[in-house]
ChimeraX commands (.cxc) that place a marker at each C-alpha (Angstrom):
marker #1 position 0.00,0.00,0.00 radius 0.5
marker #1 position 2.99,2.29,0.45 radius 0.5
marker #1 position 3.70,1.90,-3.27 radius 0.5
marker #1 position 0.08,2.73,-4.08 radius 0.5
marker #1 position 0.35,5.92,-2.04 radius 0.5
marker #1 position 3.80,6.81,-3.36 radius 0.5
marker #1 position 3.14,6.29,-7.07 radius 0.5
marker #1 position -0.66,6.39,-7.16 radius 0.5
marker #1 position -1.01,9.90,-5.84 radius 0.5
marker #1 position 1.23,11.19,-8.64 radius 0.5
marker #1 position -0.71,9.28,-11.29 radius 0.5
marker #1 position -4.01,10.53,-9.88 radius 0.5
marker #1 position -2.77,14.12,-10.23 radius 0.5
marker #1 position -1.72,13.44,-13.83 radius 0.5
marker #1 position -4.88,11.56,-14.90 radius 0.5
marker #1 position -7.53,12.81,-12.50 radius 0.5
marker #1 position -9.49,10.73,-10.01 radius 0.5
marker #1 position -11.93,9.13,-12.45 radius 0.5
marker #1 position -9.34,7.92,-14.96 radius 0.5
marker #1 position -7.07,6.73,-12.17 radius 0.5
marker #1 position -9.89,4.70,-10.62 radius 0.5
marker #1 position -10.74,3.15,-14.00 radius 0.5
marker #1 position -7.08,2.28,-14.56 radius 0.5
marker #1 position -6.67,0.77,-11.09 radius 0.5
marker #1 position -9.81,-1.35,-11.39 radius 0.5
marker #1 position -8.81,-2.60,-14.86 radius 0.5
marker #1 position -5.44,-3.63,-13.43 radius 0.5
marker #1 position -7.05,-5.42,-10.47 radius 0.5
marker #1 position -9.52,-7.25,-12.72 radius 0.5
marker #1 position -6.78,-8.06,-15.22 radius 0.5
marker #1 position -4.66,-9.48,-12.41 radius 0.5
marker #1 position -7.57,-11.64,-11.28 radius 0.5
marker #1 position -8.17,-12.85,-14.84 radius 0.5
marker #1 position -4.49,-13.74,-15.25 radius 0.5
marker #1 position -4.40,-15.66,-11.98 radius 0.5
marker #1 position -7.69,-17.48,-12.64 radius 0.5
marker #1 position -6.53,-18.41,-16.14 radius 0.5
marker #1 position -3.30,-19.80,-14.76 radius 0.5
marker #1 position -5.21,-21.72,-12.07 radius 0.5
marker #1 position -7.48,-23.22,-14.74 radius 0.5
marker #1 position -4.51,-24.26,-16.87 radius 0.5
marker #1 position -2.50,-25.77,-14.03 radius 0.5
marker #1 position -5.46,-27.20,-12.11 radius 0.5
marker #1 position -4.35,-25.37,-8.96 radius 0.5
marker #1 position -7.48,-24.38,-7.00 radius 0.5
marker #1 position -5.64,-21.92,-4.73 radius 0.5
marker #1 position -7.46,-18.76,-3.73 radius 0.5
marker #1 position -6.24,-15.29,-4.54 radius 0.5
marker #1 position -7.16,-12.26,-2.46 radius 0.5
marker #1 position -5.76,-8.78,-2.72 radius 0.5
marker #1 position -5.20,-5.80,-4.91 radius 0.5
marker #1 position -1.48,-6.08,-5.50 radius 0.5
marker #1 position -2.01,-6.54,-9.24 radius 0.5
marker #1 position -3.46,-3.04,-9.25 radius 0.5
marker #1 position -0.45,-1.74,-7.34 radius 0.5
marker #1 position 1.88,-3.29,-9.91 radius 0.5
marker #1 position -0.20,-1.67,-12.65 radius 0.5
marker #1 position 0.18,1.72,-10.96 radius 0.5
marker #1 position 3.92,1.14,-10.69 radius 0.5
marker #1 position 4.01,0.41,-14.42 radius 0.5
marker #1 position 2.00,3.57,-15.19 radius 0.5
marker #1 position 4.43,5.66,-13.17 radius 0.5
marker #1 position 7.39,4.12,-14.98 radius 0.5
marker #1 position 5.81,4.75,-18.38 radius 0.5
marker #1 position 4.79,8.32,-17.54 radius 0.5
marker #1 position 7.99,9.34,-15.75 radius 0.5
marker #1 position 10.65,6.93,-17.08 radius 0.5
marker #1 position 13.63,9.07,-16.10 radius 0.5
marker #1 position 12.49,10.10,-12.62 radius 0.5
marker #1 position 14.98,8.74,-10.13 radius 0.5
marker #1 position 13.68,6.47,-7.39 radius 0.5
marker #1 position 15.77,5.70,-4.31 radius 0.5
marker #1 position 15.32,2.14,-3.13 radius 0.5
marker #1 position 15.22,1.48,0.60 radius 0.5
marker #1 position 17.23,-1.77,0.56 radius 0.5
marker #1 position 19.83,-1.35,-0.87 radius 0.5
marker #1 position 19.82,2.45,-1.10 radius 0.5
marker #1 position 20.48,2.66,-4.83 radius 0.5
marker #1 position 18.97,5.47,-6.93 radius 0.5
marker #1 position 17.67,4.35,-10.33 radius 0.5
marker #1 position 15.36,5.63,-13.06 radius 0.5
marker #1 position 11.73,4.54,-12.70 radius 0.5
marker #1 position 11.79,2.56,-15.95 radius 0.5
marker #1 position 14.55,0.29,-14.60 radius 0.5
marker #1 position 12.73,-0.16,-11.30 radius 0.5
marker #1 position 9.58,-1.28,-13.13 radius 0.5
marker #1 position 11.58,-3.58,-15.38 radius 0.5
marker #1 position 13.35,-5.06,-12.37 radius 0.5
marker #1 position 10.05,-5.71,-10.57 radius 0.5
marker #1 position 8.60,-7.34,-13.69 radius 0.5
marker #1 position 11.60,-9.63,-14.17 radius 0.5
marker #1 position 11.63,-10.63,-10.50 radius 0.5
marker #1 position 7.91,-11.45,-10.60 radius 0.5
marker #1 position 8.33,-13.49,-13.78 radius 0.5
marker #1 position 11.24,-15.40,-12.27 radius 0.5
marker #1 position 9.41,-16.03,-8.99 radius 0.5
marker #1 position 6.28,-17.01,-10.86 radius 0.5
marker #1 position 8.12,-19.92,-12.47 radius 0.5
marker #1 position 10.38,-20.90,-9.56 radius 0.5
marker #1 position 8.55,-20.19,-6.28 radius 0.5
marker #1 position 5.75,-22.72,-6.57 radius 0.5
marker #1 position 4.83,-22.89,-2.85 radius 0.5
marker #1 position 5.22,-19.24,-1.93 radius 0.5
marker #1 position 1.46,-18.48,-1.62 radius 0.5
marker #1 position 2.03,-15.29,-3.62 radius 0.5
marker #1 position 0.14,-14.75,-6.88 radius 0.5
marker #1 position 3.13,-13.65,-8.96 radius 0.5
marker #1 position 1.24,-14.00,-12.24 radius 0.5
marker #1 position -1.51,-11.77,-10.85 radius 0.5
marker #1 position 1.13,-9.06,-10.41 radius 0.5
marker #1 position 2.25,-9.57,-13.98 radius 0.5
marker #1 position -1.37,-9.61,-15.15 radius 0.5
marker #1 position -1.93,-6.21,-13.53 radius 0.5
marker #1 position 1.11,-4.85,-15.32 radius 0.5
marker #1 position 0.10,-6.32,-18.68 radius 0.5
marker #1 position -3.49,-5.06,-18.55 radius 0.5
marker #1 position -2.25,-1.66,-17.37 radius 0.5
marker #1 position 0.24,-1.50,-20.24 radius 0.5
marker #1 position -2.44,-2.18,-22.85 radius 0.5
marker #1 position -4.86,0.33,-21.29 radius 0.5
marker #1 position -2.18,3.04,-21.35 radius 0.5
marker #1 position -1.39,2.20,-24.98 radius 0.5
marker #1 position -5.12,2.41,-25.81 radius 0.5
marker #1 position -5.46,5.80,-24.13 radius 0.5
marker #1 position -2.35,7.14,-25.87 radius 0.5
marker #1 position -3.57,5.97,-29.29 radius 0.5
marker #1 position -6.97,7.59,-28.71 radius 0.5
marker #1 position -5.25,10.86,-27.80 radius 0.5
marker #1 position -3.20,10.76,-31.04 radius 0.5
marker #1 position -6.32,10.20,-33.14 radius 0.5
marker #1 position -7.96,13.33,-31.75 radius 0.5
marker link #1:1,2 radius 0.2
marker link #1:2,3 radius 0.2
marker link #1:3,4 radius 0.2
marker link #1:4,5 radius 0.2
marker link #1:5,6 radius 0.2
marker link #1:6,7 radius 0.2
marker link #1:7,8 radius 0.2
marker link #1:8,9 radius 0.2
marker link #1:9,10 radius 0.2
marker link #1:10,11 radius 0.2
marker link #1:11,12 radius 0.2
marker link #1:12,13 radius 0.2
marker link #1:13,14 radius 0.2
marker link #1:14,15 radius 0.2
marker link #1:15,16 radius 0.2
marker link #1:16,17 radius 0.2
marker link #1:17,18 radius 0.2
marker link #1:18,19 radius 0.2
marker link #1:19,20 radius 0.2
marker link #1:20,21 radius 0.2
marker link #1:21,22 radius 0.2
marker link #1:22,23 radius 0.2
marker link #1:23,24 radius 0.2
marker link #1:24,25 radius 0.2
marker link #1:25,26 radius 0.2
marker link #1:26,27 radius 0.2
marker link #1:27,28 radius 0.2
marker link #1:28,29 radius 0.2
marker link #1:29,30 radius 0.2
marker link #1:30,31 radius 0.2
marker link #1:31,32 radius 0.2
marker link #1:32,33 radius 0.2
marker link #1:33,34 radius 0.2
marker link #1:34,35 radius 0.2
marker link #1:35,36 radius 0.2
marker link #1:36,37 radius 0.2
marker link #1:37,38 radius 0.2
marker link #1:38,39 radius 0.2
marker link #1:39,40 radius 0.2
marker link #1:40,41 radius 0.2
marker link #1:41,42 radius 0.2
marker link #1:42,43 radius 0.2
marker link #1:43,44 radius 0.2
marker link #1:44,45 radius 0.2
marker link #1:45,46 radius 0.2
marker link #1:46,47 radius 0.2
marker link #1:47,48 radius 0.2
marker link #1:48,49 radius 0.2
marker link #1:49,50 radius 0.2
marker link #1:50,51 radius 0.2
marker link #1:51,52 radius 0.2
marker link #1:52,53 radius 0.2
marker link #1:53,54 radius 0.2
marker link #1:54,55 radius 0.2
marker link #1:55,56 radius 0.2
marker link #1:56,57 radius 0.2
marker link #1:57,58 radius 0.2
marker link #1:58,59 radius 0.2
marker link #1:59,60 radius 0.2
marker link #1:60,61 radius 0.2
marker link #1:61,62 radius 0.2
marker link #1:62,63 radius 0.2
marker link #1:63,64 radius 0.2
marker link #1:64,65 radius 0.2
marker link #1:65,66 radius 0.2
marker link #1:66,67 radius 0.2
marker link #1:67,68 radius 0.2
marker link #1:68,69 radius 0.2
marker link #1:69,70 radius 0.2
marker link #1:70,71 radius 0.2
marker link #1:71,72 radius 0.2
marker link #1:72,73 radius 0.2
marker link #1:73,74 radius 0.2
marker link #1:74,75 radius 0.2
marker link #1:75,76 radius 0.2
marker link #1:76,77 radius 0.2
marker link #1:77,78 radius 0.2
marker link #1:78,79 radius 0.2
marker link #1:79,80 radius 0.2
marker link #1:80,81 radius 0.2
marker link #1:81,82 radius 0.2
marker link #1:82,83 radius 0.2
marker link #1:83,84 radius 0.2
marker link #1:84,85 radius 0.2
marker link #1:85,86 radius 0.2
marker link #1:86,87 radius 0.2
marker link #1:87,88 radius 0.2
marker link #1:88,89 radius 0.2
marker link #1:89,90 radius 0.2
marker link #1:90,91 radius 0.2
marker link #1:91,92 radius 0.2
marker link #1:92,93 radius 0.2
marker link #1:93,94 radius 0.2
marker link #1:94,95 radius 0.2
marker link #1:95,96 radius 0.2
marker link #1:96,97 radius 0.2
marker link #1:97,98 radius 0.2
marker link #1:98,99 radius 0.2
marker link #1:99,100 radius 0.2
marker link #1:100,101 radius 0.2
marker link #1:101,102 radius 0.2
marker link #1:102,103 radius 0.2
marker link #1:103,104 radius 0.2
marker link #1:104,105 radius 0.2
marker link #1:105,106 radius 0.2
marker link #1:106,107 radius 0.2
marker link #1:107,108 radius 0.2
marker link #1:108,109 radius 0.2
marker link #1:109,110 radius 0.2
marker link #1:110,111 radius 0.2
marker link #1:111,112 radius 0.2
marker link #1:112,113 radius 0.2
marker link #1:113,114 radius 0.2
marker link #1:114,115 radius 0.2
marker link #1:115,116 radius 0.2
marker link #1:116,117 radius 0.2
marker link #1:117,118 radius 0.2
marker link #1:118,119 radius 0.2
marker link #1:119,120 radius 0.2
marker link #1:120,121 radius 0.2
marker link #1:121,122 radius 0.2
marker link #1:122,123 radius 0.2
marker link #1:123,124 radius 0.2
marker link #1:124,125 radius 0.2
marker link #1:125,126 radius 0.2
marker link #1:126,127 radius 0.2
marker link #1:127,128 radius 0.2
marker link #1:128,129 radius 0.2
marker link #1:129,130 radius 0.2
marker link #1:130,131 radius 0.2
view
């Protein structure tokens, strides 16, 4: 939730409350769809609760909107551009999704939130170019 506050408040200022809410809900629903699809494919009936897919979507939106803004990590304290932070989080989630089978964390839900968020941002940007 700290990440939602840290990055979400900036995105809400950029987009406005309504568009931010739509984006966040699309990311949460996309994360749920990704996790349920994976559960259906693998036959794993595990439950998924939470909104972390939406948080990962907001992180992606921040990285796409402000790719060069420097973010200082807490552990280790390394400053890096937002685009690399988002890329790092995505790679870690992909790796953990395939290797951490008993972690009780829905890694593919996080990735689903990022993927659905990416396509929604691309849709909005293409609509803006058409106008």
